[in-house]
Every structure is written in structure tokens, then in C-alpha cells.
C-alpha positions in Angstrom: 73.4 206.2 105.9 70.1 204.5 105.7 67.2 206.3 103.4 64.4 207.2 105.0 61.3 205.4 104.2 63.6 202.8 106.5 64.2 205.0 109.1 60.6 206.2 109.3 60.0 202.4 109.8 62.1 201.5 112.4 60.8 203.9 114.4 57.0 203.1 113.8 58.9 199.5 115.2 60.0 201.5 118.3 57.1 202.9 118.8 54.6 200.2 118.9 53.9 200.0 115.0 51.2 197.0 113.8 51.5 193.7 114.7 51.6 192.5 111.4 54.4 194.8 110.2 56.7 193.3 113.8 56.1 190.7 113.0 56.9 190.8 109.4 60.4 191.8 110.6 60.9 189.5 113.9 61.1 186.8 111.6 63.2 188.3 109.4 65.4 189.3 112.4 65.1 186.0 113.8 67.5 184.2 111.7 70.7 186.5 113.1 71.6 187.7 116.9 72.7 190.8 115.7 69.2 192.6 113.7 66.8 190.8 116.5 68.9 192.5 119.6 68.7 196.0 117.3 65.2 195.0 116.8 64.2 194.4 120.9 66.7 197.1 122.1 65.2 199.3 119.9 61.7 198.9 121.6 60.5 202.0 123.4 63.3 204.2 122.1 62.8 208.2 121.2 62.5 208.5 117.4 65.9 209.5 117.3 68.2 207.3 119.1 70.7 205.3 118.3 68.6 202.1 118.7 66.4 203.5 115.9 68.5 204.4 114.2 70.7 200.6 114.2 67.6 198.8 113.8 66.7 201.0 110.7 70.2 200.0 109.0 69.6 195.9 110.1 66.7 196.8 107.7 68.5 197.7 105.1 71.1 194.6 105.8 67.7 192.8 105.8 66.6 194.5 102.6 69.9 194.1 100.6 70.2 190.4 101.9 66.8 189.2 101.5 64.6 191.1 98.1 61.8 188.4 99.0 62.0 190.8 103.1 62.3 194.6 101.1 59.2 194.2 98.9 57.2 192.0 101.7 58.7 195.2 103.7 57.8 198.5 102.0 54.3 197.0 101.0 53.0 196.3 104.5 54.4 199.6 105.3 52.9 201.0 102.5 49.3 199.6 103.3 49.8 202.0 106.8 
């Protein structure tokens, strides 16, 4: 299960996160159909929904795959 910070980020993305955070994730996820679909599916979903949980998992995978994305994501999140 993804850490709570990633779940919080996923919930924010689902419920209308600031554009710069959403755009960062959208850009990173554009390289993967599965990740892009998880982001699309989570839009408008509830905080504790399956879609948000799946998005948090995809964020975790993306962070593991790309340390630069992980740093950028955490940095944007802490600015909010």
C-alpha cells in the first residue's frame, strides 16, 4: 500500500489539485497508458475510492521509476 503522502496527493489530484501539480503528474504519466488512465479515472472520484487508491499506487511506481519525478512531486506538494 502506498504511503499516506501519496494517498493524499492522489486524493488532491482527484478533487481538483492546483494545475501545476496536476500538470506535473499528467506529463510524467503520459509515457504510460496505464498511469494516464489511472489519472483520468480518478478525476472526480472520492478520497477513499478505488480510483484514488489505484492512482496512489501509480504515483508510487512512478516515483520508484523516476527519482527526478519523485523529487519534483514532493517539492510541489510541500509548496501547497
